N, C-alpha and C positions, 0 to 999 in steps of 0.2 A: 425425571424432569429438573427439577430441583439445584441439580448439579451444573449442569450444563446451561441453565436459565443464568447463574449466577457470574457464569463465564461471560454469557450474553450481555450481556446489566455494566458490566466493567471496560465491554470494548467503546475504544472515539464513538464510533458511527452508532452506539445505543444506549450514551451519556443520559443521564436526565430525562430517558422514559420510564413509565408507572412502571412496578410491578408487574400490574392488568397487561400491561403492552409488550413486557416479554415477557408473560406468560401466552403470550397466544403466538408472536414468534416461533417461541419455542416450540407450543402444541403442534405445528404447519411443519415444521425442522423437519427432515428423511433426517431417522437414523443410517450407518451405514459403517458398517465396520471392515478394516483393508486388515488380508494378511501382512508380515513381512514384505517385504520385496514389490508388493503388488503399487504398482500407479494408481495414482491419487488423482493427479491433473494432466496433462499433458499441454508442453509447449505449443499454441499457436489455435489449439483444440476452441471451437465451440464452447464457450460460459455458460451455464444458466442456473447457479446458481453458486456462493460463497462457501465455504465448508472449515465449517470449523473444529478444530483438533478438542477434541477433551481430552480423551488421552492416550498417551502414547508418544510414538519421537515418528518424525518423518523425514529427509532432507531435501533441497532441493539437488537438482541433479546438471540442470541446464537456466536459462534465461542472462537476463543482462544481470552489468556488476556482480556477475558471479566471479565470488573471490576467490573458493576453493572448493571441485567438485564434491560432491554429500556434504554442501551448507548446512545445517543445521534447525530443524523448525520445532522445536516446542509443544507440547501443551499450551494449551488458553489459544492458541494462534490464529488467526485469521487468513484464509488461502482465498485468492479471487476477489475480495470486498465487490469492483464492477461492477461483478456478477450480478450481484445480485439486487445491483439498481440496473443496468444499461446492457443494451446487447452487445459486449465484447469475446475479447479471446483471451487465455489464460495466456499468461506471458512469462510461463515456465517453465517447470515439469518437476512435478510434485512424486517421489517416490518416499512408501512407509519402512521407519527401521526395524520396529517390530508389530504388534497387534496396534493399528489406530481406533480404539475408534470417533466417530467425526458426528456432525451434521451438516446437511446439507440446508440449507437457506435457499428455499430457490426464485428466481423472478417475479413469480407470478403467482408466489407464495403471499411475498412479499409483496406486491404492486395491490395484492387484494387489496391487505389489511390498511392502506397506506390511505386503496378508494372511500374503502369503510371508517378512518378514522385520524380526519384532519387533524388532529395532536398530532398524532405521532408524525406525519409529514411535513408538519413546524417544524417538528424538535429533529428532525433527520435532515431536513434542509438547512434548520441552523447548526449544527456540525458539521454537516458539511460544509458550510460560508464559512466555518469559524479556520477549519483545516486550509483552508481556499487560502485563506488572509495569512495563517502561519506560517506554511511555504512561498508565499510574496511577499514575506517580508525578509523570510530567508535568504529569498534570492536578493533582494534588494541590500541587505549585506555582503554576498559576494560578489556583485557585481560596484557596491562600493567599498570593498575593498582590492578587486579589480585594478580597478579607474585607480586606485592610491601607489600601485605596486604597477603597474603603466607611470604612473605620472613620476613616481619613482626612474625608473626606466630610459624616459622624456631627457630630464633636469637629472641623469647621474655627474658624477666630480669628473672630471679630465684626470685618465689614466688608467681605469678603470675598467679591467679585458670587457667584451661583447659577445653572449653566440651569437653564432649565425642571426638568428630568428627575431634577434633584438634590434636591428636597423629596420629592421621590415614592419615589425610590432612600429617602432616608434613613431614613424612615417602615419603608419596606421592612425594610431591616435592624435596627430599635427592635424593631418587631412580630416576627421573628424568634428576636430577642431574648431576646424578656420577654413 
């Protein structure tokens, strides 16, 4: 249990939990071993647990933003994090590449712990809030960058060729500004 309890403790969602709190999560986790080629999660299937890969390698074979078929997922990765918190479906299909030892952190088990330990609930909420704030900041920076790019497109020097989309986008920016 010590091996994967340490892996749990360094995950962003669990950072700041006490060793006893992490141990409580680890004690309630289901240990599951997958053979090579076994499907660990199926895209769009109902998800009731997050899966921590304790050892072994897996690959994501479907799902959003898949760059190459067989995108590697390494030991220490948490699959379907939201599933241990809320009702959801898995967003991708993951298959074991070799023997994979994992632990499943079931939503019902984590909810029981949260109800028993208000400090755990507070820390999880703080961690989620911090990550949401970081995501919002990244989106603000992207939005600022896109706005600057649009402004440059609207005010570009004469003689610079436009693509077919640029006049339409420039018109949209002018309409939004005016």
